[in-house]
N, C-alpha and C positions, 0 to 999 in steps of 0.2 A: 670500438663498436659504435660509439656515438658520433663518429666523424660524418660529415655531410659534404656534398659537392664533388665527390669522386666515387667511382665504383672500385671496390677493393675486396680482397680476401685476406683473412687472418690465419696464419699458420703458426701455432705455438709449438716450439720444440722443447719438450720437457727433458732436460738433461739430468735425469736421476735425482730430481728435487726431493727434499725431505719435508717440505712444508705443504701448504694447501694449493700450490700453483696449479697442478693438473686438475684438481676438482673444480677450482674456480673457473679455469678456462673452459672446461667441459660444460659448465652450467650455462654458457652462452650459446644459443642456437647459431649454427653457421660457422663457429670457430673450429678449425681442425687442430687436433692435438696429436703430435707424433713424437716418437722417440728416435734419437740418433742411433748410429751403429753402436754395438756393444763396446764397453771399455774392458781392458784386461788388467790384471794385477801383476805388479812386478814382485821381485823376490822380497822386497821390504814390506809387502802387504799394502802399499799405497797405490791408488789407481793411476794409470796413465793411459793415454790414448794409443790406439793401434797406429803403427808407423810413425810414432812420435808426434802425431797431431795433438794440438792443444784441445782441451775440452770445448771451448767456445767455437773454435773453427770446425770441430767435428759436428757441432750442433747446427751452425749456420749453413754449412754445406748441405746437411740433410734437408733443411728448410728450403734452400734455394733450388734443390733438385725437384721439390714438389710444386714450387710456385710456377704459375703460368702467365703472369702479367708481363707487360713490356717494361714496367718499372718495378724495382724491388726496394723495399724499405727494411733495413736491418735495424732493429731497436731492442733495447733491453726490457725485461719484464718489470723492472722497477721505475720505468719512465712514466710520466703523466703527460698526456698530449692534450693541448688546449683545443677547444672546439674549432673546427675549420682549418686546423694546422696542416692536415694532409693535403687538402686542395691547395692551400697556400704554398706548400713546399713544391708541389708539382708545377704550379704556375711559375714559381720563382725559378725552378730549374729550367723550364722552357724559356722564360724571359732571358735568363743569363746564358743560355745555350750550354748548360752544364751537363756533363755525363755523370758526374758525381756531385751531389749536394750534401753537405754535412753540417749539422748544427752542433755547437757546443751548448748543451742544455743549461738552463738556469740551475744552480746548485743550491740545495736545501741543506743547511747546517743547523744542528740542534744541540748536540753535546759540546762540552768544552773543547775536546780535541778536534772535533770537526770545525768549530768556529775559529780555532787558533790556526789550524794547518791549511784548510781548504782555500782560504783567500790567498795565502802565500803560494801554494802550488799552482793555482790557476793564474795568478799574476805572473809567475815565472814562465808558465807556458805561453801566456800572451806575449811576453817579451821574446821568447825563443821562437815562437811560431806566429808572428803577427798575421792576423787574418787577411789583411790587405796584400801582404806579400804572398801568402798561399794562393790567393786568387789570381796572381800574375802568372801567366803561362811560362814566361821567361825565367821566373824565379826558381831557384833550386830548393827553396824552403817549401816543404810539403807536409801537410797534416790533415787529419780527419779525426772525428770522435766517434768511436764505435757504438756509442749510445744512440746515435741517430745518423745513419748513412743511407741516403736515397741514391740509387744508381739506375742508369739506363741498362736494361738487360743485355742489349747487344754489345755495349762496351764492357760490361761485366764479364760476359763470356769471352770477349776478345782477349782479355788479359789473363784468362784462366780462372777468374773468380777466387773465392777463398781457398780453393784447392791449391792455388799457386803460392799461397802464403800460409799453408796449413800448419807448419811447424813454428811459426812466428808467435812469440808471446804478445807482442804489440801488433796485432794483426790489422788494426785500423789504419795506422800510419803506413804499414807495409803495403796494404792494398792501395792506398792513395798514391804511394810511390810508383806502383805498377801503372796506375791510370796516367800519372804524369809522364812517365817514361814512354808510354805508348801514344802520347799526344792527345789524350782525352782531357777535356776541360774539367777542373775541380772548382767548386764554389763553396767556400767555408766561411762561416760567421758565427758570432754569438747568437743563440736562438732561444732566449728566454721567452720570447713572444710566442713560440711554438711548443716548446717542451721543457720540462723540468724534472729533476730527479734528486734523490738522496742516495749518494753512492755508498756511504758507510754508516753503520749504526753505533759503532763504538771504537775505542782506540785499537783494539786487537785487529778488527777488520781493516781499519784505516792503515795501520802499520803494515799489514800483510799486502794490501793492495798497492800502496806506493812503493814498497820494497820491490815488488814485481816489476814496476814500470819505470821508476825514476832514472835508473842507470841507462835505460834505452831511450828515454826522452831527451836527456841532456848529454852532450858529448864529453864533458869533463865534470862529473858530479862533485869531485873533491874541490875544485875551484868554485863551483856554484855554492857549495857548503860554506867555504871561507867567505864568499861574498855575502851570504845570508847572515853570518855571524858579524861581519863588519857593519852591515846595515843596522843590525840589532843594537850593537854598541853605539853606533852613530846616533840612532834615534834616541836612546836613553840619555846619552851625554848631552845632546842638543837640548832635550827637554829640561834636564837638570840645570844646565847653564841658563836657559831662557827663564825658567821659573825663579832661579836665584837672582838673576838680573832684575826681574820685575819686583821681587821682594826687597832688594837693596837699592832699588831705583837707579841701577846702572842700566839705563835703557838700551845702550848699545848692545848689551848682552842678549837682549830679546831677539836680536837679529838671528841668533842661532836657531830660533824656532823655524826658520826657513829650511834648515837641514831636516828637521823632523817632518815638515810638510812635504819635502821631497820624497821621503820614505813612504809617507801616507799616499802621496800621488801615485807612486809606483804600485802600491798594493791595490788601490781603488780600481785599477783597470780590470780586476777580476769580477767586478759587478756584484760585490757583496754589500751588505748594509754597513753604514758607518760604525755601528756597534761592533760588528764582526771584524771590521778593519782595525779598530782599536785593540781588540783582543789579539789579533794577529801580530800587530806591531809589538805589543807588550810581551807576548809569549810564543807566538808561532814561528818566528824566524829561527831560533835555535832548534825547535822541534823539527822543522823542515830540514835544517842542516844535518841533524841526526839521521833522518830518513834517507837523505841522499847518500850518506856514507854507508848506511846499512844496506841500501840497494846495491851500491858498488861492491861491497864485500860479498853479498849473496851471489851476484853474477860472476864475480871473480872466482868464487868457489865452484861455479858451474851448476848450482842448484837453486831453484826458486819454488815457492809453494803458493797455491791458490785454490780455495774452495775444496780443501781436502785432497788435492792432487799434488804430486811432486813432479817437477819438470827438470830435466837435464838440459841446461842451456849451452854449456861448453863454449866452443869458439864462436857460436852464433850470437853470443851475448855482446852486441855492439850497439852503439847509439843509432837510433833510427834516423838521426839527422844526417847520417852518411848515406850516400846514394846506393840504391840496390839495383842490380842489373835487371832488365825486363826479360823474363823468360819467354820462350816461344809460345804464342797463344795456343790455347787448347779449346777447341770448339765444344759447345754444350753437348752435342750429340756424341762426340768422342768420349767426353767425360762419363756420360750415362752408360755407354757401351763398356767402358773400362770397369765401372762400378758393378754392372750386371755380371761381367765375367768373373770378378773377384768375389 
């Protein structure tokens, strides 16, 4: 609401929240609060979306249907937007001739598990999906962060919007893939200067969230887990040898510190503080390896959980690194007529 330099509307989709989200949003004049379509219960008593849509897709589709602007910004309720960032993003999208602009928000880490795991996770994501490669139209590396996705409405409707990826657990990367396949330009970068967020509040949330996503983000999670364990052992061994060398004045051994610095350099790409990077090196790498294997196991079983909902992923559980075919575009008017009839 405090953004300046751009004319905008805010549509909050309250997806059956149990906290004060709806009341807080309704306390601001001019903010529209809507509810998505109803969710039905399966035989196990856990909620799932109609037609196997995920909860988030069900919500953002409802919001996009109500929006009237030429640009749509999809963002999460727990994001904090810096003053002027909306106008900045619009200007950047125009300057870069982007049909989709996505920022990877600055990540806030508070608890031990957040500080240990989050730097590793985002460092590995930066290695798997280098922003400079994502920005190249000829590259097959495609990514977006669902916490902040700004799209040109015409391009969004051209690929079918979130309705075309409504069954995808990792809808942000799937939507980006559709944009890429349709020839629409994607501009992706680290965006701490525009937006920040705290994704998880405790270990249970963090474990569930990354279990849902990691096997989709990385093509071979078991190998990535082995790599994480190797880097962890390498860092500790290099540090012990270097310290022992310094203590015994075998100064050649101090050169092993370069291996430790290599691991630190790899992690620092995630843009966390030095203190968080040190915690991640000391404890986060094996924790990340565990989450990778847990995610692979969950997707192999065909079931993942998130926010109190259970999803059957089945054969659709594959790495989003693999190319997805671009479906036939569905116009916005056709979408609305189909929804009206149903």
